[in-house]
N, C-alpha and C positions, 0 to 999 in steps of 0.2 A: 265630890263636885256639886252635890245638891246644895251644899251650903253656899256656894257661889251664887246660885240663882234664887236662893231664899235669903239673901244677904242681910238686909237690914232688919228683918222682922216686921217692923212697922213701916218700912220704906217700900214704896210701890215699885219703882224702877222696872227691871226686867223680870220680876219674880214670876216663876212658873208655879208658885204656891197659890196664886190668886185665880179665881174663876170669874173675876169681874169684867173680863173682856167680852163675854157673851153678849152683853147689852149693845155693843157696837157692831157686832158681826153683820147684822142685816143691812148695814149701809154700804156694803161692798158688793160690787158687780164685777167679779173677776171671771171672765169667760175666755178660754183659750182652746181652740180645737186641736192645736198642736202641742198642748201642755207646756208651751214655752211662753215667756212674757213678750208682749208686743209693746215696745216702748214708745210707739206713736200714740198709744192709748194711755191717757193720764191715770187710769185706774191701776196701771202697773208701776206707778211711782208712789212710794210712801210719802214723799215730800216733793213738791213741785211749785214753782212760783205762779203757775197759771191755774192753781186751785187752792182752796183753803184746806189746811191740814194741821195736825198738831205741832209741826215745826214752826208755825207762825205764832205760837203761844209765847207769852212773856210773863214771868212770875209777877204777881201783883205788886210787890214793892218797887219794881222797875218800870212799871207802865207809864208813870207820869212823865219820865224823861226819855221814853223810848223813841228812837228815830232810826228807821231802817235805811241802810245804804244799798241801793240797787245797782251800783256800778261794778260790783264784784260778784262772782259766783262761788258757791260752796258746793262741792260734790262730796256727799256724806255716804259712807258705806256702813250700814248698821251691823251690830253684832248678832250672834246666834240667839234666835228666839224659838227655834225648833228644838224643843227639849223633852217632849213627852217620852216616857220610858218605853212605850210600845213601838216607837219609831213607825208610826202609822202610815207614813207615805214612803217608807223605805229610807235610803241613805240621804235623799234630798227632799226638801219640803215641796209640797205641791204648790204651784204658783197660784192656783185657784182657791186655796184654803182661806176662806173669809175670816175664820176665827184667828188664824195665825196672823193675818193682815191686821186685825184689830189689836192683837197683842203687841205686834211690832210698833204700830202707830202710837198706841197709848202707853208705851213703855219707853223704848229707846228713842223714837222720833220726838216724843214730847220732852223727855228728860235730858236727852243728849243733843240731838240735832238742833233743838231750839236755842242752845247757847250760841249758835252761830248766826242767828237771824238779824242781829243788829249790824253785822258786817257784810252781809250779802244775800243774794237769792239762794235759797237752799234747794238742792236737787238730791233726792235719795231714792234709788231704784229698789223695787222689790226684786228679789232674785231667789232662785232655787237653792237656798242655803243648805250647806251640809248639816246633818244632825250633830248635836253636841257630842255624841259618841264617836264621831269621826276623829276627835282629838285623843281618844282613849281606846284604840283598837285592842282587841283581846286575842287576836290570832292573825296569821299571815293573810287569811282570806279577808278578815276585817280591814287590815292595812291596805290591801289592794282596793277594796270597795271604798274605803275612806279617801284614798287618793283620787279615784274617779269622781267621787262626790265633790271634792274641792275643785276639780277641773271643770265640772259642769257649772258649779256656782261662779267660778271666775269667768267662764264664757259668757254668762248672763251679765255680770258686772261690766265686762269689756264691751259687750254689745250696747249696753245702756250708755256707757261713756262715749263710744263712737257716735251714737245718735245725738247725744248731748252736744258734742263738738260740732257736728254737721248742722244741727238745727237751731241750737240755742246760744252757743258761746259767743260767736261773732267777735272774737279777739279780746274778750274781757279777761281781766285777771282772775285766777282760780285759786281757791283754798281747797286743798284735799284734806278730808277728815275721815277718820275711821276708828272703830273700836273692836277689839277682840277678833272674831272671824272677819269682820270688816277690814281689819288691818292685815290679816293673812292675805286677803285679796288686794288690799290697797297698796301694800308695798310692791307687789308685782305690777300693779297698774302704773304706779309712779315710775318704776324702773323702766317699763316698756314705753311709756308715752312722754316722760319728762326728762329722765336722766341723760343729759348730754344731747337732748333733742331740741328742736326749735321751740317746742311748747314750754320748755323750762323757763323761758323769758317771761311767761305769763304766771308762773308759780309764785304766789304770795308766801305760802308756807304749807307744809304737809304735817298735819297732826295725826300721827300713826300710833295709836295708843292701845295698850292692853295685851299686845303680842310682841315678843322681842324682835327688834330690828338689829341685825348684825352691823358692826361698825364699818364693814366694807361692802355692805349690800349695794350702796350707790357709789358710782364713780365720781359724779360731778355735783351731787347734792350733799352738803355737809350738815352735821348737827347744828342747830341754833345755839348761839352762845350769849346773845343779848336779847332783851325784850322787843327790840325793833328791827332785828335782822330779818331779811326776807330771802325767799328762794331756798329756804333751809328746812331741815327735818326736826320734828319734836316727837319724843316718844317716852313713855314711862309705864311701869307696872307697879301697883301699890300694895304693900303688905304692912302688917304690924311691925313696929320697930323690933329688931332682933330676929325676925323670922324670914326664912327663905325656904320655899318648897324644894323637895328633892330634885325636881326636874331642872331647877335653876343651877344647881351644882353640877349637873350633867352637861350643861351647855359648854361647848368648846370655844366660846367667845364671851366677851363682856358686852352685853347688849347696851345700846344707846339709852341713856337716861337723861331726861330734861327735868329739872326741878320746876314744877308748875307754880311756884311762888316766887322764885328768883329768876327763872328763865335762863339759868346757866346749865351747861352740860358737864361741868366739873363738880368736884366734891363740895357741894354747898349745903348749908343747913338753914332752914327758915322755921321760925316758931309759928304756932297757930295764930299769933297776933297779926301775922302778915296775911292770913287767909281772910279775904273780904266776904266770903260766904259760900256755903255749899247748899245745894238743893237736894235734900236727902230724906226729909220726913213728910213731904207733900210738895207739889209743884209750886204752890203759892207761898211757901215759907222758905225764906233765905236764912240759913243758920250761920251766923258769923263765927269766926275762930273755931271752925269745926275740926280742922286737922292741920298738923304741921307737915313739913316735907323735908326729907333728907336723902341726898344721893348716896346709895349704898352698893356700889360695885355691881351694876347690872339690874338693880331694882330701885324702887323708891320706898322709903320707910316713913311711917308716921306713928305717933302714939294712937291709942284707941280713940276713934273719932268721938267728939263730945256733942251729943244731942239728946233731947228728951227721949227716954226709952232705951238708951244704949246699954242698960243693964242686961237686956236680952240679946245683946250683940256680942257673940263670943268668937266668931271666926277670926282667923289671922290673915285671911286672904281677902283683900279689899278690891278685887278685880272689878266688880260691878260698879264701884264708886270711883274708878280712875278719873273720869271727867267730873262727876257730880260732887265729890268732896272739894273740888277746886272750881266749881261752876263760875263764880263771879270773876276770879282771877283769869280763867281761860277766856271767858267772854270779853273781858277788858283787853286782854292781850291780843286777841284776834283783831280787834279794832285798832290797836296800836300798830300792828304789822300792816294792816291795810293802809293806814295813814302814811306809814313810812314808804310803802310801795308806791303810792300815788305821788308822794313828794319826789321820789327818785325816778319814777317812771319805769325802772327795771330793777331786778334784784341786785 
Protein backbone atom coordinates (compact mmCIF):
# COMPACT_ATOMS: atom_id res chain seq x y z
CA UNK A 1 0.00 0.00 0.00
CA UNK A 2 2.90 2.39 0.48
CA UNK A 3 3.25 2.48 -3.28
CA UNK A 4 -0.20 4.05 -3.52
CA UNK A 5 0.87 6.99 -1.42
CA UNK A 6 4.32 7.32 -3.00
CA UNK A 7 2.60 6.97 -6.35
CA UNK A 8 4.22 9.07 -9.00
CA UNK A 9 7.71 9.43 -7.56
CA UNK A 10 8.13 12.93 -8.96
CA UNK A 11 4.49 13.76 -8.42
CA UNK A 12 3.51 15.64 -5.28
CA UNK A 13 -0.15 14.81 -4.78
CA UNK A 14 -0.94 12.96 -1.54
CA UNK A 15 2.53 11.57 -1.07
CA UNK A 16 3.42 10.63 2.45
CA UNK A 17 7.02 10.40 1.22
CA UNK A 18 7.48 14.18 1.37
CA UNK A 19 8.28 16.27 4.42
CA UNK A 20 7.61 19.49 2.53
CA UNK A 21 4.41 20.25 4.40
CA UNK A 22 6.18 21.39 7.58
CA UNK A 23 6.70 24.86 6.13
CA UNK A 24 2.93 25.41 6.03
CA UNK A 25 2.04 23.99 9.45
CA UNK A 26 2.53 27.22 11.40
CA UNK A 27 -0.31 28.94 9.52
CA UNK A 28 -2.96 26.72 11.14
CA UNK A 29 -4.78 27.63 14.36
CA UNK A 30 -6.71 24.49 15.19
CA UNK A 31 -7.95 24.61 18.77
CA UNK A 32 -10.69 22.35 20.09
CA UNK A 33 -11.33 21.78 23.78
CA UNK A 34 -13.67 18.91 22.90
CA UNK A 35 -11.24 17.36 20.37
CA UNK A 36 -14.07 17.59 17.82
CA UNK A 37 -14.29 19.99 14.87
CA UNK A 38 -16.35 23.15 15.27
CA UNK A 39 -17.64 23.80 11.78
CA UNK A 40 -18.75 27.32 12.64
CA UNK A 41 -15.00 28.04 12.76
CA UNK A 42 -13.53 28.33 9.25
CA UNK A 43 -10.26 26.85 10.51
CA UNK A 44 -12.01 23.49 10.51
CA UNK A 45 -12.71 23.71 6.81
CA UNK A 46 -9.91 22.72 4.45
CA UNK A 47 -11.77 24.60 1.72
CA UNK A 48 -14.41 27.26 2.14
CA UNK A 49 -15.58 30.13 -0.08
CA UNK A 50 -15.28 32.61 2.80
CA UNK A 51 -11.51 32.19 3.02
CA UNK A 52 -8.54 31.76 0.71
CA UNK A 53 -7.26 28.20 0.50
CA UNK A 54 -5.54 25.88 -2.02
CA UNK A 55 -8.86 24.86 -3.59
CA UNK A 56 -8.94 28.36 -5.12
CA UNK A 57 -5.79 27.63 -7.12
CA UNK A 58 -5.86 27.31 -10.89
CA UNK A 59 -3.09 25.66 -12.94
CA UNK A 60 -1.12 28.36 -14.74
CA UNK A 61 -2.12 27.34 -18.31
CA UNK A 62 -5.80 27.80 -17.37
CA UNK A 63 -5.65 31.15 -15.59
CA UNK A 64 -6.13 33.39 -18.61
CA UNK A 65 -9.62 32.04 -19.32
CA UNK A 66 -10.61 31.18 -15.76
CA UNK A 67 -14.03 32.32 -14.66
CA UNK A 68 -15.59 31.00 -11.47
CA UNK A 69 -19.29 30.19 -11.18
CA UNK A 70 -20.64 31.04 -7.73
CA UNK A 71 -24.20 29.84 -8.39
CA UNK A 72 -23.40 26.22 -7.52
CA UNK A 73 -21.83 24.59 -4.46
CA UNK A 74 -19.32 21.73 -4.38
CA UNK A 75 -19.10 19.61 -1.23
CA UNK A 76 -15.77 17.79 -1.44
CA UNK A 77 -14.72 15.02 0.97
CA UNK A 78 -10.98 14.50 0.89
CA UNK A 79 -9.20 11.12 0.88
CA UNK A 80 -6.97 9.64 3.57
CA UNK A 81 -3.95 11.76 4.43
CA UNK A 82 -3.44 10.23 7.90
CA UNK A 83 -0.91 7.58 6.90
CA UNK A 84 2.01 7.63 9.36
CA UNK A 85 3.12 4.14 10.31
CA UNK A 86 3.07 4.89 14.04
CA UNK A 87 -0.64 5.80 13.94
CA UNK A 88 0.36 8.58 16.32
CA UNK A 89 -3.18 9.74 17.12
CA UNK A 90 -4.75 6.30 17.30
CA UNK A 91 -7.27 5.06 14.77
CA UNK A 92 -8.55 8.58 14.02
CA UNK A 93 -6.55 11.67 13.16
CA UNK A 94 -6.46 14.50 15.67
CA UNK A 95 -8.51 17.41 14.38
CA UNK A 96 -5.93 19.82 15.85
CA UNK A 97 -2.95 18.33 13.97
CA UNK A 98 -1.56 21.31 12.06
CA UNK A 99 0.95 19.26 10.08
CA UNK A 100 -1.78 16.93 8.87
CA UNK A 101 -3.92 19.94 7.96
CA UNK A 102 -1.04 21.30 5.88
CA UNK A 103 -0.52 17.94 4.21
CA UNK A 104 -4.22 17.71 3.39
CA UNK A 105 -4.48 21.24 2.03
CA UNK A 106 -1.36 21.18 -0.12
CA UNK A 107 -2.00 17.72 -1.52
CA UNK A 108 -5.61 16.69 -2.07
CA UNK A 109 -7.25 20.11 -1.68
CA UNK A 110 -4.77 21.68 -4.10
CA UNK A 111 -4.60 18.84 -6.61
CA UNK A 112 -8.13 17.44 -6.42
CA UNK A 113 -10.62 19.92 -4.94
CA UNK A 114 -9.27 22.66 -7.22
CA UNK A 115 -10.56 20.95 -10.33
CA UNK A 116 -14.09 21.90 -9.22
CA UNK A 117 -13.43 25.61 -8.62
CA UNK A 118 -14.65 26.79 -12.03
CA UNK A 119 -18.00 25.10 -11.45
CA UNK A 120 -18.89 26.36 -8.00
CA UNK A 121 -18.00 27.36 -4.46
CA UNK A 122 -15.90 24.63 -2.86
CA UNK A 123 -16.58 23.39 0.67
CA UNK A 124 -14.31 20.70 2.13
CA UNK A 125 -14.47 19.91 5.86
CA UNK A 126 -11.58 18.73 7.96
CA UNK A 127 -12.59 15.59 9.79
CA UNK A 128 -11.22 12.99 12.15
CA UNK A 129 -10.38 10.68 9.30
CA UNK A 130 -9.69 7.01 9.89
CA UNK A 131 -6.06 5.93 9.56
CA UNK A 132 -5.09 4.26 6.29
CA UNK A 133 -4.64 1.02 8.25
CA UNK A 134 -8.38 0.91 8.93
CA UNK A 135 -8.75 -0.45 5.40
CA UNK A 136 -6.34 -3.29 6.18
CA UNK A 137 -7.17 -4.73 9.64
CA UNK A 138 -4.92 -7.55 10.80
CA UNK A 139 -7.13 -8.99 13.54
CA UNK A 140 -10.69 -9.06 14.82
CA UNK A 141 -9.77 -6.32 17.28
CA UNK A 142 -8.41 -4.21 14.43
CA UNK A 143 -11.61 -4.75 12.47
CA UNK A 144 -13.76 -3.56 15.35
CA UNK A 145 -11.53 -0.53 15.92
CA UNK A 146 -11.53 0.29 12.21
CA UNK A 147 -15.33 0.24 12.06
CA UNK A 148 -15.50 2.61 15.02
CA UNK A 149 -12.93 4.86 13.33
CA UNK A 150 -15.01 5.07 10.16
CA UNK A 151 -18.14 5.83 12.18
CA UNK A 152 -16.43 8.73 13.96
CA UNK A 153 -15.11 10.08 10.67
CA UNK A 154 -18.57 9.87 9.11
CA UNK A 155 -20.14 11.61 12.10
CA UNK A 156 -17.83 14.58 11.49
CA UNK A 157 -18.63 14.67 7.77
CA UNK A 158 -22.35 14.49 8.48
CA UNK A 159 -22.12 17.30 11.05
CA UNK A 160 -20.26 19.47 8.54
CA UNK A 161 -22.83 18.79 5.84
CA UNK A 162 -25.77 19.55 8.13
CA UNK A 163 -24.20 22.88 9.09
CA UNK A 164 -23.45 23.60 5.42
CA UNK A 165 -27.10 23.00 4.53
CA UNK A 166 -28.39 25.14 7.38
CA UNK A 167 -25.98 28.05 7.03
CA UNK A 168 -24.65 28.22 3.48
CA UNK A 169 -26.65 26.31 0.88
CA UNK A 170 -29.84 28.38 0.64
CA UNK A 171 -31.33 26.14 -2.04
CA UNK A 172 -28.33 26.21 -4.38
CA UNK A 173 -27.49 23.28 -6.70
CA UNK A 174 -24.95 20.87 -5.19
CA UNK A 175 -22.11 18.84 -6.67
CA UNK A 176 -20.97 16.05 -4.36
CA UNK A 177 -17.36 15.02 -4.87
CA UNK A 178 -15.09 12.64 -3.00
CA UNK A 179 -12.07 10.40 -3.36
CA UNK A 180 -10.96 7.24 -1.57
CA UNK A 181 -11.91 7.46 2.13
CA UNK A 182 -13.91 10.50 1.12
CA UNK A 183 -16.03 8.22 -1.05
CA UNK A 184 -16.43 5.70 1.78
CA UNK A 185 -18.22 8.49 3.64
CA UNK A 186 -19.58 10.28 0.57
CA UNK A 187 -21.67 7.40 -0.68
CA UNK A 188 -23.27 7.11 2.78
CA UNK A 189 -23.92 10.83 2.86
CA UNK A 190 -25.50 10.90 -0.59
CA UNK A 191 -27.67 7.90 0.27
CA UNK A 192 -28.81 9.46 3.56
CA UNK A 193 -29.47 12.99 2.33
CA UNK A 194 -30.19 12.76 -1.42
CA UNK A 195 -31.39 9.33 -2.54
CA UNK A 196 -35.15 9.65 -2.92
CA UNK A 197 -35.14 12.73 -0.67
CA UNK A 198 -36.20 16.30 -1.57
CA UNK A 199 -32.52 17.32 -1.70
CA UNK A 200 -32.04 15.08 -4.73
CA UNK A 201 -33.67 17.84 -6.79
CA UNK A 202 -30.61 20.00 -6.06
CA UNK A 203 -28.06 17.34 -7.01
CA UNK A 204 -26.09 18.26 -10.13
CA UNK A 205 -24.00 15.07 -9.93
CA UNK A 206 -22.09 12.93 -7.45
CA UNK A 207 -18.44 12.22 -8.32
CA UNK A 208 -17.71 9.35 -5.91
CA UNK A 209 -14.31 8.13 -7.02
CA UNK A 210 -11.62 5.71 -5.83
CA UNK A 211 -13.78 3.36 -3.72
CA UNK A 212 -16.25 0.89 -5.26
CA UNK A 213 -19.88 1.93 -5.42
CA UNK A 214 -22.25 -1.03 -5.67
CA UNK A 215 -24.71 -0.89 -8.59
CA UNK A 216 -27.65 -1.12 -6.18
CA UNK A 217 -26.25 1.22 -3.51
CA UNK A 218 -28.72 3.93 -4.48
CA UNK A 219 -32.39 3.41 -5.19
CA UNK A 220 -33.18 6.62 -7.06
CA UNK A 221 -29.76 7.84 -8.26
CA UNK A 222 -28.53 6.15 -11.42
CA UNK A 223 -25.04 5.99 -12.97
CA UNK A 224 -24.41 8.78 -15.47
CA UNK A 225 -24.44 7.63 -19.09
CA UNK A 226 -23.87 10.90 -20.99
CA UNK A 227 -21.63 13.96 -20.45
CA UNK A 228 -24.54 16.29 -19.68
CA UNK A 229 -26.77 14.05 -17.58
CA UNK A 230 -27.57 15.46 -14.14
CA UNK A 231 -28.73 14.06 -10.81
CA UNK A 232 -26.59 10.99 -11.42
CA UNK A 233 -23.54 9.11 -10.10
CA UNK A 234 -19.99 8.91 -11.47
CA UNK A 235 -17.38 6.52 -10.10
CA UNK A 236 -14.16 4.81 -11.19
CA UNK A 237 -10.99 3.15 -9.89
CA UNK A 238 -7.91 3.31 -12.10
CA UNK A 239 -5.37 0.53 -12.72
CA UNK A 240 -2.82 -0.39 -15.36
CA UNK A 241 -4.39 -2.21 -18.27
CA UNK A 242 -4.62 -5.94 -17.59
CA UNK A 243 -4.30 -5.61 -13.81
CA UNK A 244 -6.88 -6.07 -11.08
CA UNK A 245 -5.97 -6.39 -7.39
CA UNK A 246 -7.07 -9.52 -5.54
CA UNK A 247 -9.68 -7.61 -3.58
CA UNK A 248 -11.52 -6.70 -6.79
CA UNK A 249 -11.98 -10.38 -7.61
CA UNK A 250 -13.40 -10.93 -4.12
CA UNK A 251 -16.12 -8.31 -4.58
CA UNK A 252 -19.56 -9.89 -4.88
CA UNK A 253 -20.79 -7.24 -7.29
CA UNK A 254 -19.55 -5.34 -10.31
CA UNK A 255 -18.82 -1.80 -9.17
CA UNK A 256 -20.08 1.21 -11.10
CA UNK A 257 -17.49 2.45 -13.59
CA UNK A 258 -17.73 5.73 -15.45
CA UNK A 259 -15.23 6.36 -18.22
CA UNK A 260 -13.80 9.86 -17.47
CA UNK A 261 -13.01 10.45 -21.14
CA UNK A 262 -16.30 9.33 -22.72
CA UNK A 263 -18.58 9.77 -19.67
CA UNK A 264 -20.29 6.48 -20.43
CA UNK A 265 -20.90 3.73 -17.88
CA UNK A 266 -20.95 1.00 -20.51
CA UNK A 267 -17.97 -0.85 -21.97
CA UNK A 268 -16.26 2.03 -23.74
CA UNK A 269 -12.65 2.67 -24.73
CA UNK A 270 -11.00 6.06 -25.17
CA UNK A 271 -7.43 6.56 -26.35
CA UNK A 272 -5.06 8.97 -24.66
CA UNK A 273 -5.66 11.39 -27.55
CA UNK A 274 -9.02 12.15 -25.94
CA UNK A 275 -7.33 13.11 -22.67
CA UNK A 276 -7.18 16.91 -22.55
CA UNK A 277 -4.64 16.95 -19.76
CA UNK A 278 -3.66 15.57 -16.40
CA UNK A 279 -2.08 17.42 -13.49
CA UNK A 280 0.52 14.92 -12.34
CA UNK A 281 4.04 16.34 -12.30
CA UNK A 282 3.41 19.70 -10.66
CA UNK A 283 0.32 21.79 -10.17
CA UNK A 284 1.15 24.33 -12.87
CA UNK A 285 1.91 21.75 -15.53
CA UNK A 286 -0.91 20.23 -17.56
CA UNK A 287 0.25 17.06 -19.32
CA UNK A 288 -1.86 16.35 -22.38
CA UNK A 289 -2.62 12.81 -23.56
CA UNK A 290 -1.30 11.41 -20.29
CA UNK A 291 -3.63 8.41 -20.02
CA UNK A 292 -6.29 6.45 -21.87
CA UNK A 293 -9.45 5.03 -20.28
CA UNK A 294 -11.20 1.70 -20.73
CA UNK A 295 -14.14 0.33 -18.76
CA UNK A 296 -13.08 -3.12 -17.57
CA UNK A 297 -15.80 -4.82 -15.48
CA UNK A 298 -15.68 -3.01 -12.16
CA UNK A 299 -12.51 -0.99 -12.75
CA UNK A 300 -11.00 1.51 -15.17
CA UNK A 301 -7.90 0.57 -17.14
CA UNK A 302 -5.27 2.70 -18.83
CA UNK A 303 -1.83 2.10 -20.26
CA UNK A 304 1.12 3.33 -18.22
CA UNK A 305 0.63 7.11 -17.92
CA UNK A 306 2.95 9.12 -20.17
CA UNK A 307 4.79 11.97 -18.50
CA UNK A 308 8.40 13.01 -18.02
CA UNK A 309 9.94 10.78 -15.37
CA UNK A 310 7.51 7.89 -15.73
CA UNK A 311 10.45 5.52 -16.04
CA UNK A 312 10.44 5.53 -12.23
CA UNK A 313 6.72 4.85 -12.13
CA UNK A 314 6.26 1.11 -11.70
CA UNK A 315 3.06 0.60 -9.70
CA UNK A 316 0.01 -0.89 -11.40
CA UNK A 317 -2.40 0.74 -8.97
CA UNK A 318 -3.20 4.29 -10.10
CA UNK A 319 -5.54 5.02 -7.19
CA UNK A 320 -3.98 8.34 -6.29
CA UNK A 321 -4.34 9.54 -9.87
CA UNK A 322 -8.04 8.73 -10.27
CA UNK A 323 -8.88 12.41 -10.63
CA UNK A 324 -5.53 13.84 -11.67
CA UNK A 325 -4.87 11.63 -14.67
CA UNK A 326 -8.09 13.09 -16.11
CA UNK A 327 -7.98 16.54 -14.50
CA UNK A 328 -8.94 18.60 -17.54
CA UNK A 329 -11.67 16.26 -18.72
CA UNK A 330 -13.24 16.11 -15.28
CA UNK A 331 -12.95 19.87 -14.84
CA UNK A 332 -14.67 20.46 -18.17
CA UNK A 333 -17.34 17.85 -17.52
CA UNK A 334 -18.31 19.34 -14.17
CA UNK A 335 -19.00 22.61 -15.98
CA UNK A 336 -20.99 20.77 -18.67
CA UNK A 337 -23.26 19.23 -16.06
CA UNK A 338 -23.71 22.54 -14.26
CA UNK A 339 -24.75 24.19 -17.54
CA UNK A 340 -27.18 21.36 -18.26
CA UNK A 341 -28.63 21.58 -14.75
CA UNK A 342 -29.18 25.32 -15.08
CA UNK A 343 -30.78 24.88 -18.48
CA UNK A 344 -33.26 22.29 -17.23
CA UNK A 345 -33.69 23.68 -13.74
CA UNK A 346 -33.94 20.18 -12.26
CA UNK A 347 -32.23 16.84 -12.89
